[in-house]
N, CA and C atoms as a LAMMPS dump frame, in Angstrom:
ITEM: TIMESTEP
0
ITEM: NUMBER OF ATOMS
645
ITEM: BOX BOUNDS ff ff ff
-5.0000000000000000e+02 5.0000000000000000e+02
-5.0000000000000000e+02 5.0000000000000000e+02
-5.0000000000000000e+02 5.0000000000000000e+02
ITEM: ATOMS id mol type element x y z
1 1 1 N -3.766 -14.939 24.234
2 1 2 C -4.372 -13.595 24.323
3 1 3 C -5.865 -13.733 24.622
4 2 1 N -6.334 -12.945 25.568
5 2 2 C -7.735 -13.022 25.967
6 2 3 C -8.659 -12.502 24.872
7 3 1 N -9.702 -13.248 24.605
8 3 2 C -10.659 -12.829 23.588
9 3 3 C -11.516 -11.67 24.091
10 4 1 N -11.847 -10.759 23.18
11 4 2 C -12.68 -9.618 23.518
12 4 3 C -14.067 -9.828 22.913
13 5 1 N -15.074 -9.692 23.737
14 5 2 C -16.438 -9.969 23.294
15 5 3 C -17.073 -8.707 22.712
16 6 1 N -16.972 -8.565 21.389
17 6 2 C -17.588 -7.437 20.696
18 6 3 C -18.267 -7.963 19.441
19 7 1 N -19.378 -7.373 19.09
20 7 2 C -20.089 -7.788 17.878
21 7 3 C -19.616 -6.988 16.673
22 8 1 N -18.353 -7.068 16.391
23 8 2 C -17.779 -6.374 15.247
24 8 3 C -18.081 -7.13 13.958
25 9 1 N -18.022 -6.399 12.857
26 9 2 C -18.129 -7.022 11.541
27 9 3 C -16.865 -6.696 10.755
28 10 1 N -16.215 -7.737 10.249
29 10 2 C -14.949 -7.577 9.551
30 10 3 C -15.037 -8.11 8.117
31 11 1 N -14.14 -7.597 7.273
32 11 2 C -13.91 -8.179 5.953
33 11 3 C -12.443 -8.531 5.84
34 12 1 N -12.165 -9.744 5.415
35 12 2 C -10.802 -10.109 5.021
36 12 3 C -10.853 -10.3 3.505
37 13 1 N -10.052 -9.51 2.789
38 13 2 C -10.116 -9.523 1.328
39 13 3 C -8.743 -9.811 0.735
40 14 1 N -8.653 -10.941 0.074
41 14 2 C -7.411 -11.365 -0.576
42 14 3 C -7.795 -12.392 -1.631
43 15 1 N -7.063 -12.398 -2.752
44 15 2 C -7.43 -13.352 -3.809
45 15 3 C -6.912 -14.759 -3.539
46 16 1 N -6.276 -14.961 -2.389
47 16 2 C -5.849 -16.298 -1.968
48 16 3 C -6.652 -16.698 -0.724
49 17 1 N -7.422 -17.753 -0.853
50 17 2 C -8.31 -18.185 0.226
51 17 3 C -7.546 -18.522 1.511
52 18 1 N -6.338 -19.05 1.365
53 18 2 C -5.575 -19.421 2.55
54 18 3 C -5.275 -18.193 3.401
55 19 1 N -5.131 -17.036 2.763
56 19 2 C -4.866 -15.796 3.502
57 19 3 C -6.117 -15.341 4.24
58 20 1 N -7.255 -15.317 3.549
59 20 2 C -8.489 -14.884 4.214
60 20 3 C -8.853 -15.82 5.37
61 21 1 N -8.629 -17.109 5.187
62 21 2 C -8.91 -18.075 6.25
63 21 3 C -8.004 -17.848 7.449
64 22 1 N -6.715 -17.615 7.189
65 22 2 C -5.75 -17.412 8.268
66 22 3 C -6.061 -16.15 9.061
67 23 1 N -6.379 -15.071 8.359
68 23 2 C -6.704 -13.814 9.04
69 23 3 C -8.021 -13.942 9.807
70 24 1 N -8.969 -14.644 9.244
71 24 2 C -10.235 -14.865 9.946
72 24 3 C -10.011 -15.595 11.26
73 25 1 N -9.122 -16.56 11.239
74 25 2 C -8.807 -17.306 12.463
75 25 3 C -8.23 -16.366 13.521
76 26 1 N -7.325 -15.488 13.116
77 26 2 C -6.72 -14.544 14.06
78 26 3 C -7.76 -13.572 14.587
79 27 1 N -8.636 -13.091 13.715
80 27 2 C -9.687 -12.168 14.141
81 27 3 C -10.62 -12.824 15.154
82 28 1 N -10.962 -14.081 14.92
83 28 2 C -11.846 -14.791 15.847
84 28 3 C -11.173 -15.037 17.193
85 29 1 N -9.851 -15.195 17.162
86 29 2 C -9.106 -15.333 18.408
87 29 3 C -9.152 -14.041 19.214
88 30 1 N -9.135 -12.918 18.513
89 30 2 C -9.167 -11.617 19.179
90 30 3 C -10.572 -11.19 19.566
91 31 1 N -11.538 -11.453 18.682
92 31 2 C -12.912 -10.969 18.874
93 31 3 C -13.875 -12.128 18.597
94 32 1 N -14.222 -12.836 19.636
95 32 2 C -14.959 -14.094 19.468
96 32 3 C -16.352 -13.9 18.882
97 33 1 N -16.967 -12.742 19.109
98 33 2 C -18.327 -12.538 18.62
99 33 3 C -18.405 -11.908 17.249
100 34 1 N -17.275 -11.788 16.573
101 34 2 C -17.247 -11.049 15.309
102 34 3 C -17.887 -11.816 14.161
103 35 1 N -18.486 -11.051 13.249
104 35 2 C -18.952 -11.592 11.973
105 35 3 C -17.884 -11.277 10.93
106 36 1 N -17.504 -12.275 10.137
107 36 2 C -16.398 -12.09 9.205
108 36 3 C -16.801 -12.487 7.793
109 37 1 N -16.596 -11.564 6.858
110 37 2 C -16.782 -11.855 5.435
111 37 3 C -15.419 -12.185 4.832
112 38 1 N -15.301 -13.343 4.241
113 38 2 C -14.059 -13.737 3.576
114 38 3 C -14.255 -13.578 2.066
115 39 1 N -13.584 -12.595 1.477
116 39 2 C -13.816 -12.248 0.076
117 39 3 C -12.526 -12.341 -0.736
118 40 1 N -12.67 -12.676 -2.029
119 40 2 C -11.474 -12.848 -2.852
120 40 3 C -11.431 -11.92 -4.062
121 41 1 N -12.318 -10.905 -4.093
122 41 2 C -12.282 -9.953 -5.206
123 41 3 C -12.855 -8.611 -4.754
124 42 1 N -12.495 -7.556 -5.483
125 42 2 C -12.904 -6.202 -5.109
126 42 3 C -14.38 -5.937 -5.37
127 43 1 N -14.936 -6.612 -6.353
128 43 2 C -16.36 -6.445 -6.648
129 43 3 C -17.206 -6.835 -5.448
130 44 1 N -16.885 -7.968 -4.837
131 44 2 C -17.63 -8.42 -3.655
132 44 3 C -17.365 -7.52 -2.452
133 45 1 N -16.154 -7.007 -2.347
134 45 2 C -15.856 -6.06 -1.262
135 45 3 C -16.793 -4.866 -1.339
136 46 1 N -16.937 -4.303 -2.526
137 46 2 C -17.801 -3.136 -2.693
138 46 3 C -19.261 -3.47 -2.421
139 47 1 N -19.69 -4.659 -2.816
140 47 2 C -21.076 -5.062 -2.568
141 47 3 C -21.375 -5.101 -1.074
142 48 1 N -20.456 -5.662 -0.291
143 48 2 C -20.677 -5.753 1.154
144 48 3 C -20.607 -4.371 1.796
145 49 1 N -19.626 -3.571 1.39
146 49 2 C -19.472 -2.229 1.96
147 49 3 C -20.706 -1.367 1.693
148 50 1 N -21.347 -1.587 0.561
149 50 2 C -22.534 -0.806 0.202
150 50 3 C -23.788 -1.241 0.956
151 51 1 N -23.752 -2.409 1.581
152 51 2 C -24.977 -2.937 2.193
153 51 3 C -24.892 -3.156 3.702
154 52 1 N -23.681 -3.059 4.277
155 52 2 C -23.546 -3.422 5.688
156 52 3 C -22.424 -2.63 6.356
157 53 1 N -22.657 -2.112 7.573
158 53 2 C -21.584 -1.408 8.289
159 53 3 C -20.419 -2.349 8.602
160 54 1 N -19.213 -1.903 8.299
161 54 2 C -18.014 -2.711 8.516
162 54 3 C -17.087 -1.975 9.477
163 55 1 N -16.597 -2.695 10.481
164 55 2 C -15.685 -2.091 11.451
165 55 3 C -14.241 -2.101 10.956
166 56 1 N -13.835 -3.206 10.343
167 56 2 C -12.451 -3.319 9.862
168 56 3 C -12.423 -4.07 8.537
169 57 1 N -11.719 -3.496 7.584
170 57 2 C -11.476 -4.14 6.292
171 57 3 C -9.989 -4.415 6.177
172 58 1 N -9.624 -5.692 6.122
173 58 2 C -8.223 -6.067 5.889
174 58 3 C -8.099 -6.389 4.407
175 59 1 N -7.281 -5.607 3.717
176 59 2 C -7.331 -5.541 2.263
177 59 3 C -5.951 -5.716 1.642
178 60 1 N -5.862 -6.572 0.63
179 60 2 C -4.62 -6.733 -0.118
180 60 3 C -4.496 -5.591 -1.127
181 61 1 N -3.336 -5.494 -1.763
182 61 2 C -3.095 -4.457 -2.766
183 61 3 C -3.669 -4.843 -4.122
184 62 1 N -3.294 -6.018 -4.603
185 62 2 C -3.64 -6.41 -5.974
186 62 3 C -4.656 -7.539 -6.008
187 63 1 N -5.613 -7.409 -6.941
188 63 2 C -6.627 -8.432 -7.177
189 63 3 C -6.767 -8.64 -8.679
190 64 1 N -7.262 -9.794 -9.1
191 64 2 C -7.475 -10.01 -10.532
192 64 3 C -8.384 -8.963 -11.17
193 65 1 N -9.301 -8.391 -10.375
194 65 2 C -10.223 -7.4 -10.949
195 65 3 C -9.815 -5.966 -10.637
196 66 1 N -8.541 -5.749 -10.264
197 66 2 C -8.086 -4.378 -10.1
198 66 3 C -7.136 -4.164 -8.943
199 67 1 N -6.803 -2.878 -8.73
200 67 2 C -5.928 -2.449 -7.652
201 67 3 C -6.779 -1.767 -6.59
202 68 1 N -6.551 -2.109 -5.337
203 68 2 C -7.412 -1.611 -4.263
204 68 3 C -7.192 -0.14 -3.933
205 69 1 N -6.07 0.444 -4.351
206 69 2 C -5.772 1.827 -4
207 69 3 C -6.881 2.785 -4.42
208 70 1 N -7.362 2.624 -5.641
209 70 2 C -8.358 3.555 -6.178
210 70 3 C -9.731 3.431 -5.523
211 71 1 N -9.955 2.343 -4.773
212 71 2 C -11.258 2.138 -4.14
213 71 3 C -11.344 2.729 -2.744
214 72 1 N -10.2 3.035 -2.151
215 72 2 C -10.207 3.442 -0.748
216 72 3 C -11.037 4.699 -0.524
217 73 1 N -10.871 5.71 -1.372
218 73 2 C -11.638 6.946 -1.192
219 73 3 C -13.138 6.694 -1.336
220 74 1 N -13.512 5.803 -2.256
221 74 2 C -14.929 5.465 -2.442
222 74 3 C -15.475 4.755 -1.206
223 75 1 N -14.703 3.829 -0.687
224 75 2 C -15.115 3.092 0.515
225 75 3 C -15.271 4.04 1.697
226 76 1 N -14.329 4.978 1.84
227 76 2 C -14.374 5.912 2.958
228 76 3 C -15.568 6.871 2.854
229 77 1 N -15.965 7.191 1.627
230 77 2 C -17.144 8.034 1.456
231 77 3 C -18.407 7.284 1.867
232 78 1 N -18.457 6 1.536
233 78 2 C -19.614 5.183 1.891
234 78 3 C -19.664 4.925 3.393
235 79 1 N -18.502 4.694 3.982
236 79 2 C -18.419 4.39 5.404
237 79 3 C -17.248 5.165 6.024
238 80 1 N -17.471 6.4 6.429
239 80 2 C -16.388 7.247 6.952
240 80 3 C -15.666 6.662 8.16
241 81 1 N -16.34 5.838 8.944
242 81 2 C -15.742 5.308 10.174
243 81 3 C -15.064 3.952 9.995
244 82 1 N -15.081 3.426 8.788
245 82 2 C -14.467 2.126 8.559
246 82 3 C -12.954 2.22 8.758
247 83 1 N -12.382 1.177 9.331
248 83 2 C -10.935 1.09 9.467
249 83 3 C -10.412 0.16 8.37
250 84 1 N -9.39 0.606 7.667
251 84 2 C -8.825 -0.186 6.577
252 84 3 C -7.368 -0.476 6.891
253 85 1 N -7.037 -1.741 7.025
254 85 2 C -5.658 -2.166 7.262
255 85 3 C -5.19 -2.943 6.044
256 86 1 N -4.176 -2.429 5.367
257 86 2 C -3.636 -3.113 4.197
258 86 3 C -2.75 -4.262 4.663
259 87 1 N -3.009 -5.434 4.117
260 87 2 C -2.246 -6.637 4.465
261 87 3 C -1.723 -7.224 3.166
262 88 1 N -0.443 -7 2.89
263 88 2 C 0.072 -7.314 1.555
264 88 3 C 1.522 -7.772 1.591
265 89 1 N 1.9 -8.507 0.558
266 89 2 C 3.281 -8.917 0.385
267 89 3 C 4.078 -7.93 -0.438
268 90 1 N 3.429 -6.872 -0.93
269 90 2 C 4.12 -5.863 -1.722
270 90 3 C 5.031 -5.013 -0.84
271 91 1 N 6.079 -4.492 -1.442
272 91 2 C 7.115 -3.742 -0.741
273 91 3 C 6.539 -2.558 0.042
274 92 1 N 6.76 -2.572 1.347
275 92 2 C 6.264 -1.51 2.222
276 92 3 C 6.831 -0.152 1.826
277 93 1 N 8.108 -0.115 1.435
278 93 2 C 8.746 1.152 1.056
279 93 3 C 8.02 1.818 -0.106
280 94 1 N 7.525 1.009 -1.018
281 94 2 C 6.888 1.547 -2.217
282 94 3 C 5.413 1.852 -1.999
283 95 1 N 4.724 1.011 -1.25
284 95 2 C 3.274 1.106 -1.19
285 95 3 C 2.686 1.75 0.069
286 96 1 N 3.349 1.595 1.207
287 96 2 C 2.706 1.936 2.478
288 96 3 C 2.251 3.387 2.567
289 97 1 N 3.139 4.339 2.302
290 97 2 C 2.777 5.738 2.469
291 97 3 C 1.68 6.165 1.5
292 98 1 N 1.713 5.599 0.304
293 98 2 C 0.678 5.942 -0.682
294 98 3 C -0.693 5.491 -0.189
295 99 1 N -0.767 4.29 0.381
296 99 2 C -2.046 3.794 0.884
297 99 3 C -2.498 4.571 2.115
298 100 1 N -1.559 4.939 2.964
299 100 2 C -1.904 5.728 4.147
300 100 3 C -2.412 7.098 3.731
301 101 1 N -1.766 7.705 2.738
302 101 2 C -2.241 8.982 2.202
303 101 3 C -3.651 8.857 1.636
304 102 1 N -3.947 7.701 1.053
305 102 2 C -5.259 7.493 0.434
306 102 3 C -6.362 7.281 1.459
307 103 1 N -5.976 6.985 2.719
308 103 2 C -6.988 6.819 3.754
309 103 3 C -6.919 5.533 4.552
310 104 1 N -5.953 4.668 4.245
311 104 2 C -5.793 3.44 5.02
312 104 3 C -5.261 3.767 6.411
313 105 1 N -5.607 2.933 7.382
314 105 2 C -5.167 3.15 8.764
315 105 3 C -3.772 2.594 9.025
316 106 1 N -3.309 1.74 8.135
317 106 2 C -1.992 1.155 8.324
318 106 3 C -1.654 0.178 7.224
319 107 1 N -0.415 -0.301 7.261
320 107 2 C 0.083 -1.216 6.231
321 107 3 C 0.882 -2.309 6.923
322 108 1 N 0.472 -3.544 6.711
323 108 2 C 1.083 -4.689 7.379
324 108 3 C 1.576 -5.694 6.35
325 109 1 N 2.823 -6.104 6.493
326 109 2 C 3.403 -7.052 5.547
327 109 3 C 2.958 -8.476 5.859
328 110 1 N 2.719 -9.263 4.814
329 110 2 C 2.277 -10.65 4.99
330 110 3 C 3.326 -11.54 5.644
331 111 1 N 4.56 -11.079 5.677
332 111 2 C 5.616 -11.854 6.338
333 111 3 C 5.602 -11.656 7.857
334 112 1 N 4.717 -10.794 8.346
335 112 2 C 4.617 -10.556 9.789
336 112 3 C 4.187 -11.829 10.506
337 113 1 N 4.7 -12.002 11.72
338 113 2 C 4.289 -13.186 12.488
339 113 3 C 2.928 -12.938 13.145
340 114 1 N 2.38 -13.976 13.754
341 114 2 C 1.024 -13.882 14.302
342 114 3 C 0.902 -12.795 15.357
343 115 1 N 1.919 -12.665 16.196
344 115 2 C 1.883 -11.638 17.236
345 115 3 C 1.832 -10.24 16.627
346 116 1 N 2.616 -10.007 15.594
347 116 2 C 2.62 -8.702 14.926
348 116 3 C 1.273 -8.401 14.286
349 117 1 N 0.669 -9.436 13.695
350 117 2 C -0.648 -9.261 13.071
351 117 3 C -1.693 -8.92 14.127
352 118 1 N -1.672 -9.649 15.228
353 118 2 C -2.608 -9.372 16.317
354 118 3 C -2.425 -7.955 16.848
355 119 1 N -1.174 -7.558 17.018
356 119 2 C -0.883 -6.222 17.539
357 119 3 C -1.387 -5.137 16.594
358 120 1 N -1.158 -5.323 15.286
359 120 2 C -1.598 -4.339 14.301
360 120 3 C -3.117 -4.211 14.302
361 121 1 N -3.811 -5.346 14.331
362 121 2 C -5.279 -5.327 14.351
363 121 3 C -5.794 -4.629 15.603
364 122 1 N -5.219 -4.974 16.742
365 122 2 C -5.655 -4.383 18.012
366 122 3 C -5.443 -2.877 18.024
367 123 1 N -4.3 -2.417 17.496
368 123 2 C -4.011 -0.986 17.466
369 123 3 C -4.972 -0.244 16.534
370 124 1 N -5.238 -0.837 15.378
371 124 2 C -6.167 -0.192 14.441
372 124 3 C -7.568 -0.115 15.056
373 125 1 N -7.983 -1.163 15.748
374 125 2 C -9.319 -1.166 16.347
375 125 3 C -9.422 -0.213 17.538
376 126 1 N -8.326 -0.045 18.277
377 126 2 C -8.378 0.8 19.481
378 126 3 C -8.047 2.261 19.206
379 127 1 N -7.063 2.501 18.341
380 127 2 C -6.604 3.874 18.117
381 127 3 C -6.82 4.368 16.696
382 128 1 N -7.159 3.455 15.781
383 128 2 C -7.412 3.851 14.402
384 128 3 C -6.173 3.934 13.54
385 129 1 N -4.996 3.573 14.093
386 129 2 C -3.765 3.668 13.318
387 129 3 C -2.804 2.531 13.661
388 130 1 N -2.062 2.096 12.647
389 130 2 C -0.945 1.184 12.87
390 130 3 C 0.172 1.551 11.904
391 131 1 N 1.336 1.907 12.455
392 131 2 C 2.511 2.194 11.638
393 131 3 C 3.666 1.337 12.134
394 132 1 N 4.321 0.628 11.224
395 132 2 C 5.52 -0.09 11.605
396 132 3 C 6.593 0.929 11.979
397 133 1 N 7.625 0.489 12.661
398 133 2 C 8.706 1.392 13.043
399 133 3 C 9.326 2.049 11.818
400 134 1 N 9.468 1.277 10.759
401 134 2 C 10.078 1.788 9.533
402 134 3 C 9.244 2.914 8.928
403 135 1 N 7.933 2.736 8.882
404 135 2 C 7.065 3.76 8.321
405 135 3 C 6.996 4.979 9.235
406 136 1 N 7.036 4.766 10.542
407 136 2 C 7.093 5.893 11.469
408 136 3 C 8.317 6.76 11.178
409 137 1 N 9.446 6.106 10.896
410 137 2 C 10.676 6.839 10.594
411 137 3 C 10.529 7.637 9.303
412 138 1 N 9.883 7.036 8.301
413 138 2 C 9.684 7.738 7.038
414 138 3 C 8.797 8.968 7.218
415 139 1 N 7.741 8.831 8.012
416 139 2 C 6.849 9.957 8.261
417 139 3 C 7.585 11.051 9.035
418 140 1 N 8.397 10.646 10.003
419 140 2 C 9.186 11.612 10.783
420 140 3 C 10.182 12.335 9.893
421 141 1 N 10.855 11.576 9.033
422 141 2 C 11.82 12.186 8.108
423 141 3 C 11.131 13.203 7.209
424 142 1 N 9.935 12.854 6.762
425 142 2 C 9.195 13.753 5.888
426 142 3 C 8.88 15.067 6.592
427 143 1 N 8.553 14.982 7.88
428 143 2 C 8.185 16.173 8.642
429 143 3 C 9.408 16.993 9.049
430 144 1 N 10.427 16.311 9.597
431 144 2 C 11.588 17.026 10.143
432 144 3 C 12.538 17.49 9.044
433 145 1 N 12.824 16.581 8.114
434 145 2 C 13.834 16.894 7.094
435 145 3 C 13.219 17.327 5.769
436 146 1 N 11.889 17.525 5.767
437 146 2 C 11.189 18.002 4.578
438 146 3 C 11.361 17.065 3.386
439 147 1 N 11.513 15.764 3.69
440 147 2 C 11.567 14.789 2.6
441 147 3 C 10.15 14.56 2.091
442 148 1 N 9.923 14.659 0.787
443 148 2 C 8.559 14.512 0.269
444 148 3 C 8.026 13.097 0.431
445 149 1 N 6.76 12.984 0.843
446 149 2 C 6.148 11.658 0.934
447 149 3 C 5.994 11.06 -0.458
448 150 1 N 5.717 11.918 -1.449
449 150 2 C 5.718 11.452 -2.837
450 150 3 C 7.169 11.435 -3.322
451 151 1 N 7.783 10.256 -3.473
452 151 2 C 9.205 10.198 -3.823
453 151 3 C 9.524 10.828 -5.164
454 152 1 N 8.557 10.902 -6.067
455 152 2 C 8.806 11.478 -7.383
456 152 3 C 9.159 12.967 -7.3
457 153 1 N 8.749 13.609 -6.191
458 153 2 C 9.035 15.033 -6.029
459 153 3 C 10.523 15.31 -5.836
460 154 1 N 11.296 14.262 -5.559
461 154 2 C 12.732 14.43 -5.379
462 154 3 C 13.474 14.557 -6.71
463 155 1 N 12.843 14.135 -7.789
464 155 2 C 13.517 14.117 -9.081
465 155 3 C 13.471 15.484 -9.759
466 156 1 N 14.581 15.815 -10.438
467 156 2 C 14.598 17.017 -11.26
468 156 3 C 13.719 16.772 -12.491
469 157 1 N 13.438 17.819 -13.229
470 157 2 C 12.61 17.663 -14.429
471 157 3 C 13.241 16.696 -15.422
472 158 1 N 14.55 16.791 -15.598
473 158 2 C 15.243 15.898 -16.532
474 158 3 C 15.227 14.458 -16.022
475 159 1 N 15.443 14.276 -14.721
476 159 2 C 15.41 12.925 -14.141
477 159 3 C 14.018 12.322 -14.29
478 160 1 N 13.004 13.123 -14.052
479 160 2 C 11.624 12.644 -14.185
480 160 3 C 11.331 12.259 -15.636
481 161 1 N 11.838 13.049 -16.564
482 161 2 C 11.648 12.775 -17.988
483 161 3 C 12.282 11.45 -18.377
484 162 1 N 13.496 11.216 -17.906
485 162 2 C 14.201 9.968 -18.216
486 162 3 C 13.528 8.787 -17.531
487 163 1 N 13.107 8.981 -16.295
488 163 2 C 12.409 7.916 -15.57
489 163 3 C 11.133 7.519 -16.301
490 164 1 N 10.413 8.507 -16.812
491 164 2 C 9.169 8.23 -17.532
492 164 3 C 9.438 7.414 -18.799
493 165 1 N 10.515 7.763 -19.505
494 165 2 C 10.87 7.012 -20.711
495 165 3 C 11.262 5.574 -20.367
496 166 1 N 11.959 5.397 -19.266
497 166 2 C 12.337 4.048 -18.829
498 166 3 C 11.088 3.209 -18.559
499 167 1 N 10.123 3.814 -17.886
500 167 2 C 8.884 3.108 -17.565
501 167 3 C 8.118 2.76 -18.837
502 168 1 N 8.217 3.619 -19.841
503 168 2 C 7.521 3.374 -21.112
504 168 3 C 8.242 2.36 -21.993
505 169 1 N 9.408 1.864 -21.539
506 169 2 C 10.095 0.798 -22.26
507 169 3 C 11.265 1.231 -23.117
508 170 1 N 11.658 2.487 -23.027
509 170 2 C 12.789 2.979 -23.802
510 170 3 C 14.099 2.42 -23.227
511 171 1 N 14.994 1.961 -24.1
512 171 2 C 16.321 1.543 -23.686
513 171 3 C 17.262 2.739 -23.662
514 172 1 N 18.507 2.507 -23.219
515 172 2 C 19.47 3.598 -23.104
516 172 3 C 19.681 4.347 -24.423
517 173 1 N 19.876 3.6 -25.498
518 173 2 C 20.148 4.236 -26.788
519 173 3 C 18.947 5.033 -27.272
520 174 1 N 17.749 4.502 -27.028
521 174 2 C 16.528 5.221 -27.436
522 174 3 C 16.362 6.505 -26.637
523 175 1 N 16.716 6.464 -25.356
524 175 2 C 16.639 7.669 -24.525
525 175 3 C 17.656 8.697 -25.01
526 176 1 N 18.862 8.203 -25.346
527 176 2 C 19.896 9.1 -25.875
528 176 3 C 19.402 9.828 -27.125
529 177 1 N 18.767 9.088 -28.012
530 177 2 C 18.267 9.671 -29.26
531 177 3 C 17.114 10.628 -29.002
532 178 1 N 16.19 10.222 -28.146
533 178 2 C 14.998 11.034 -27.885
534 178 3 C 15.335 12.362 -27.229
535 179 1 N 16.353 12.35 -26.347
536 179 2 C 16.674 13.563 -25.59
537 179 3 C 17.987 14.211 -26.028
538 180 1 N 18.606 13.624 -27.046
539 180 2 C 19.874 14.154 -27.566
540 180 3 C 20.928 14.241 -26.455
541 181 1 N 21.132 13.116 -25.769
542 181 2 C 22.099 13.043 -24.68
543 181 3 C 23.146 11.98 -24.964
544 182 1 N 24.3 12.126 -24.335
545 182 2 C 25.342 11.111 -24.436
546 182 3 C 24.943 9.884 -23.599
547 183 1 N 25.437 8.721 -24.009
548 183 2 C 25.115 7.486 -23.286
549 183 3 C 25.579 7.557 -21.833
550 184 1 N 26.756 8.133 -21.612
551 184 2 C 27.276 8.252 -20.252
552 184 3 C 26.405 9.165 -19.396
553 185 1 N 25.843 10.196 -20.027
554 185 2 C 24.973 11.126 -19.304
555 185 3 C 23.688 10.433 -18.87
556 186 1 N 23.12 9.631 -19.756
557 186 2 C 21.903 8.883 -19.422
558 186 3 C 22.175 7.903 -18.291
559 187 1 N 23.321 7.243 -18.34
560 187 2 C 23.684 6.294 -17.282
561 187 3 C 23.802 6.995 -15.939
562 188 1 N 24.375 8.204 -15.956
563 188 2 C 24.51 8.98 -14.72
564 188 3 C 23.137 9.351 -14.17
565 189 1 N 22.254 9.79 -15.049
566 189 2 C 20.9 10.136 -14.623
567 189 3 C 20.174 8.922 -14.031
568 190 1 N 20.307 7.776 -14.664
569 190 2 C 19.643 6.56 -14.172
570 190 3 C 20.138 6.209 -12.771
571 191 1 N 21.463 6.35 -12.56
572 191 2 C 22.022 6.072 -11.236
573 191 3 C 21.435 7.011 -10.192
574 192 1 N 21.336 8.292 -10.538
575 192 2 C 20.764 9.278 -9.61
576 192 3 C 19.301 8.965 -9.296
577 193 1 N 18.556 8.58 -10.334
578 193 2 C 17.134 8.249 -10.148
579 193 3 C 16.972 7.106 -9.149
580 194 1 N 17.742 6.042 -9.341
581 194 2 C 17.634 4.884 -8.463
582 194 3 C 18.068 5.229 -7.043
583 195 1 N 19.102 6.064 -6.911
584 195 2 C 19.577 6.441 -5.577
585 195 3 C 18.554 7.3 -4.855
586 196 1 N 17.993 8.286 -5.541
587 196 2 C 17.017 9.182 -4.922
588 196 3 C 15.748 8.444 -4.499
589 197 1 N 15.314 7.505 -5.323
590 197 2 C 14.08 6.775 -5.035
591 197 3 C 14.306 5.56 -4.141
592 198 1 N 15.592 5.268 -3.869
593 198 2 C 15.964 4.126 -3.021
594 198 3 C 15.4 2.817 -3.571
595 199 1 N 15.591 2.621 -4.873
596 199 2 C 15.154 1.396 -5.535
597 199 3 C 16.341 0.76 -6.25
598 200 1 N 16.143 -0.467 -6.705
599 200 2 C 17.262 -1.203 -7.285
600 200 3 C 17.041 -1.628 -8.726
601 201 1 N 15.808 -1.578 -9.2
602 201 2 C 15.57 -2.089 -10.545
603 201 3 C 14.379 -1.4 -11.213
604 202 1 N 14.209 -1.693 -12.497
605 202 2 C 13.145 -1.085 -13.289
606 202 3 C 11.765 -1.473 -12.79
607 203 1 N 11.636 -2.704 -12.3
608 203 2 C 10.343 -3.163 -11.789
609 203 3 C 9.856 -2.275 -10.65
610 204 1 N 10.765 -1.911 -9.74
611 204 2 C 10.402 -1.017 -8.638
612 204 3 C 10 0.364 -9.161
613 205 1 N 10.707 0.841 -10.179
614 205 2 C 10.396 2.144 -10.759
615 205 3 C 9.002 2.143 -11.379
616 206 1 N 8.667 1.065 -12.062
617 206 2 C 7.338 0.943 -12.671
618 206 3 C 6.252 0.942 -11.598
619 207 1 N 6.502 0.254 -10.483
620 207 2 C 5.541 0.23 -9.388
621 207 3 C 5.335 1.631 -8.811
622 208 1 N 6.434 2.36 -8.624
623 208 2 C 6.335 3.716 -8.087
624 208 3 C 5.525 4.62 -9.01
625 209 1 N 5.79 4.52 -10.311
626 209 2 C 5.051 5.35 -11.26
627 209 3 C 3.572 5.017 -11.224
628 210 1 N 3.275 3.734 -11.097
629 210 2 C 1.87 3.325 -11.049
630 210 3 C 1.13 3.911 -9.857
631 211 1 N 1.859 4.086 -8.737
632 211 2 C 1.234 4.598 -7.52
633 211 3 C 1.19 6.116 -7.457
634 212 1 N 2.241 6.753 -7.963
635 212 2 C 2.392 8.182 -7.721
636 212 3 C 2.21 9.072 -8.937
637 213 1 N 1.905 8.514 -10.079
638 213 2 C 1.831 9.334 -11.297
639 213 3 C 0.728 10.388 -11.213
640 214 1 N -0.315 10.133 -10.379
641 214 2 C -1.407 11.103 -10.257
642 214 3 C -1.349 11.877 -8.945
643 215 1 N -0.272 11.653 -8.177
644 215 2 C -0.192 12.309 -6.874
645 215 3 C 0.231 13.763 -7.01
C-alpha cells in the first residue's frame, strides 16, 4: 500500500506494548510523516489530549486505571475533531454500539488481519466512520425494525428485575425468595433474558449491565 505523506499525530493506547507497537507500525506504513504516541494507560492519554492536537486515537476498552468508555465524551469536548477508533478484543456485539453512541468513530476487533486494520484506519481518517458489516446490520435493524440500540430496553420490568438480581450475585433460589416466584418461573425468565439479549452466560450479562445501566 502506498504511503501517504501527511503530518498527522496519532495515539495508540493499549496496556499491552506489543499492541501499541504493532499498530504504530501499521500507521507508519500508511502515513510515513506521522507522529505517534504509544501509551499504556488512560492517565497518559488524557495528558496528551490536553496538550496536543490529535488526529486519531486508537483506544482499547479496558485499562488497569479504568474503562475508556467514560472518557470519550471528555476527550471529544477537549478536541471535537479528534477521531477515535476502538481497537479491542472485547465482544463487538456487547461493546461496539455503546462506544459508537458515546462518540467513537468505529470499533475494530483485535483479531482483524492487517488489511482490515489498514482499511478501518483509512476509512476513519477519510470519512470519519468505520463500521464492520455486522455492526452496519445492527444499526440498520435498529432503524428499520425499531430494535433498540440499548439492548436492555427489550426486557420487561420483571425480566430487568431478575437480570439485575443475577448481576448482583443472586442464585435461582434467592431470586425465588426475593420475588416470591416459582423456580420454574425464574428459569423461564432467565431463558427469555438470554434470548432477548443474544448472550450465553452470566459474564456477558454483567458486561452489558456495566455498559448500559446508565443509558
